[in-house]
C-alpha positions in Angstrom: 135.6 80.4 81.8 138.1 78.9 84.2 138.0 79.9 87.6 139.7 79.3 90.7 137.8 78.0 93.5 138.7 79.5 97.3 137.8 77.3 100.4 134.6 79.7 101.5 133.3 79.0 98.2 134.0 75.4 98.4 131.6 75.1 101.9 129.2 77.1 100.6 128.8 74.7 97.9 128.0 72.2 100.3 125.2 73.9 101.9 123.8 75.9 98.9 124.5 74.8 95.4 124.7 76.6 92.6 121.0 76.4 90.9 121.6 78.6 87.7 124.7 77.8 86.2 122.9 76.9 83.3 121.8 80.4 82.7 125.2 81.5 83.4 127.1 79.1 81.2 124.8 80.4 78.7 125.6 84.1 78.8 129.8 83.5 79.9 130.6 79.8 78.2 130.9 76.5 79.6 132.5 77.4 83.5 135.4 74.9 84.3 136.1 75.2 88.3 139.3 74.6 89.1 140.3 73.8 92.8 144.3 74.2 93.7 145.4 72.2 95.4 146.4 74.5 98.1 142.8 74.7 98.9 142.4 71.1 99.4 145.3 71.6 102.1 143.6 73.9 103.7 139.5 72.3 104.2 141.9 69.3 104.6 143.2 70.6 108.0 139.7 72.5 108.6 138.4 68.8 108.6 141.1 67.8 111.5 141.2 70.6 113.4 137.3 71.7 113.6 134.0 69.8 115.6 132.0 67.6 114.1 129.7 69.8 112.2 132.7 71.8 110.2 134.4 69.0 109.7 131.7 66.9 107.6 131.4 70.1 106.0 135.5 70.2 104.8 135.1 66.5 104.3 132.4 66.9 101.7 133.6 69.7 100.3 136.6 67.8 99.4 134.5 64.7 98.0 132.9 67.5 95.2 135.9 69.1 94.4 137.6 65.7 93.3 134.4 64.1 91.6 133.6 67.5 90.1 136.3 69.8 89.6 139.8 69.9 88.3 142.5 69.8 90.8 145.4 71.7 89.6 148.6 72.2 91.4 149.9 75.7 91.2 152.5 75.6 94.3 152.9 75.6 97.8 151.0 78.1 99.7 151.8 79.9 102.9 148.6 82.2 102.7 145.5 80.9 100.5 144.1 84.2 99.7 147.6 85.9 98.5 148.4 82.9 96.8 145.2 83.5 94.9 145.5 86.6 94.6 148.9 86.4 93.1 148.3 83.6 90.7 145.4 85.1 89.0 147.1 88.7 89.0 149.8 86.7 86.7 147.4 84.6 84.9 144.9 87.0 83.4 142.9 84.3 82.1 141.5 83.1 85.2 138.0 84.1 87.4 138.2 83.4 91.0 135.2 82.4 92.9 134.9 83.4 96.5 132.7 84.4 99.7 135.6 85.9 101.4 134.7 89.8 101.3 138.3 90.8 102.1 139.3 88.8 99.4 136.6 89.8 97.3 137.4 93.0 97.6 141.5 92.4 96.8 140.1 90.9 93.6 138.2 93.4 92.6 140.8 96.2 93.1 143.5 93.9 90.8 140.6 93.7 88.0 140.2 90.3 88.1 136.5 88.2 87.4 135.0 87.4 90.4 132.3 84.9 91.3 130.3 85.0 94.3 127.0 83.5 95.8 124.5 85.8 96.7 120.5 84.7 97.6 121.3 81.2 95.4 122.2 83.8 92.7 126.1 83.8 91.3 127.3 87.3 91.2 129.9 88.3 88.3 131.9 91.4 88.8 134.8 93.1 86.8 133.5 91.0 83.7 133.9 93.0 80.6 132.2 92.4 76.6 133.1 93.6 73.2 130.4 94.5 71.0 
């Protein structure tokens, strides 16, 4: 499963690494996390404009993204949430990982597979199985 990561998800990974990826991959297959370049741009902006703690978290999220995930240029962005939603609406093969409740609700309403974290567990919505 290919998963587009938003800024909130990457920031959350810095402080709460996912502990159950193996179980999720047994259920859904290999997870391939993809970070759009405009999400990295947003993290860079947070790093430059925030206080020391938030800057350090943003910097760590950038480094983790570049080391562990695929970076993909899917265009420029005026609004990261809108552009993620628009991209996955056109490219239905992607899921989206976010902790942003507003974006999460919009994705669920658009029938996009979504991944979020709660109490160190991954929650997946709008995933259908045949059988």
